[in-house]
N, C-alpha and C positions, 0 to 999 in steps of 0.2 A: 424652686420652678423644673415643671416637669420639659423635657424636652423630645421634640418629636421628630423620628426620621421618619422620611414617605420619598417615594421618588415621585411623586404629587410633588411635593414640597421642596424636591432636589434636595436632601438629604445628605449628608455627611461631607467633609471638607477637602478643599483640594489643597495643599500644600506643595508650594515651588519649590525643587527640588535643584534644579539648575537649568540657565539661559543662556545658550549659543546664537552668536550672530554672525551669519555667514559673509566671507568676503574672501572671493575666488576658491572656495574650499571645497577639496577633493572630497572630503566627507566629516562628519560630525560624529563624535561616539562620545556616549556614556557611558561608564564601570560600575564594577560593584560598588563605587563610592556612593554612587547615584541609584544603583538599583539593586536591593536586598529584600530581605526576608518581610521588612516591613509592612509592605503593602502588597494586597493582592491585584490591583489593579493599577495602572499607571497611564496617562495622557500623557500626548505629546503633541502638542499645539504649532502648528506652524503658521507663522504669519509674513504677508510682506514677501514670499519667496522668488526670486528667479532665478532660472539655469540659464548655464552662460552657450548651451546649444538650442538651437530650434527643434524640437521636438524630443527633448530629452525626458525620461520617467525619473520622478524620484521614486528612490529604492530603500527597503530596509534589508539588515541582516542582523542575526545576534551573536552572544559571546556565551559560549560554556565556562569562560577562565577567565573571568575579571574583564575582561576588556582584552586582554592581550593578543588574540586574535578571532576572526569570525566566521561565523560556519559559511563556506561558499562553494561547498559542491553541488552539481548538479540536481538533484534529486532533495535537498533540503529544506523547500519549502512550498506551498501550498498558498496559493490568492485566488482573489474573483473582484475583478472589478464591474460597476454597474450603475448605470445610469443613462443620461440624457443631456444631450446640448440642447440650444437654444431655438435651434429650426425642429426640433421633437428626432430626431435621431437618435438611436440607441447608441449608446458607448459602454461597450463590453469588454472583459481582458480576462482568462482565465487559466489557470496554468496549474497541474497537482503535482510538478515537479521541473523547480527552478533553482536556481543558484543564491536568488535576491527576490523578496517581496517585492510586488510593485505597488506605489499608493496613488498615482499619480503618473497619466498617462499621457505622450505626447504636448508639453505645455509649448504654448508660442511666445518667442522671446522678440520677436521681430519686430512687435505695434509695442512702442511706449505705455506704461501705466496697468501693464497686465500684469498680475503676482497669483501664485498657486496659496492658498488659506486653508484651512480644516482642522480638525482633531481626527488622531487616530488614538484607538485604547489597545493597551497590554493588560493580557488579562492571565494569573496570575504562573507569572515566570517563575516563582520560586519554587511549585511544586514539580517535584520529578517524576511525579506520577502521571503528570497530564503532559500533552503538546500546550507550548505556549502559543494563544491565539492573539489577533488583532482584529478590531472593526473600527469602525470610525465613516465621518464622510470630507470630501474635499472638493474643492470648487477653484476651476482654476480656466484661463483664457487658449483653449488646445489650438493645435496647430492647422488648421481649416477656418474657415467662414463658417454661417458667423461668428463664431469665436467663444462661447460660454458653455461650459460643461459641469455638472456636479456629478460626483460618483458617490455612490457608497462603496465603502472597500470591508474586504475581511480575508482575511490571512493564519496561517498559522507554519509554525516549526515543527516540522514532521519527526522532530524525537523527543521524547519524555524524557526530561533530563531540565533541572536546574538553569533558569536563565539569567545573566547577572552582566549581561552587556548590551547595548544596542546601537547600531550605526547605521547612521541616513546619509546618502550620496545620491547624485545624481546618473542616469544610467552613460552618459557622455559629458567628458568633459568635466566640469564643477559647480556649484550652485556659485554664483555670482553674491547673491546678497539675499536678507531674507534673517528671521527669528525662529529660534524653536525652540521651546521650553518644554521643558519635564517635570511633571505636577506627580506625586502617590496622591492616590484617593483613601481618605479613611472612610469607607462607606462600608 
């Protein structure tokens, strides 16, 4: 039997590497035990994520030492968030020089039942000749009315070196609850 792989057919396999559930968590970390040269692309699936402080951002940082430390200099990252809310207003955020990569901006915790959901891909972290790139789509309830927003997100770690750790955090306080699953993509 011949196996066909195509983008249209959804080729490749997703291998679940780790799932972490937030519970009043300041950070959630994946180390070199999870991020290795085995995969060129990883997917981070965010499910039913709630942050503790209204208006908080969800953010990423990377590590080049297996998770012992995470890169946090003021010019380490660049990112863009581009989207629209359910009133038709643009939701854009751009930085070419930041200490963290933002992938969700202004989540509303004041109204029950609202959560952050999405998938963000990390591309070629083991290729030391390239910047590590991120891309994805995130849906959330924003800190304004009417409330629903969808973002296309992209970012990069501004140094060409091997990345073997990933950290997710809220910009203010902590991640109250939710699930983050890391997958390696065999594509």
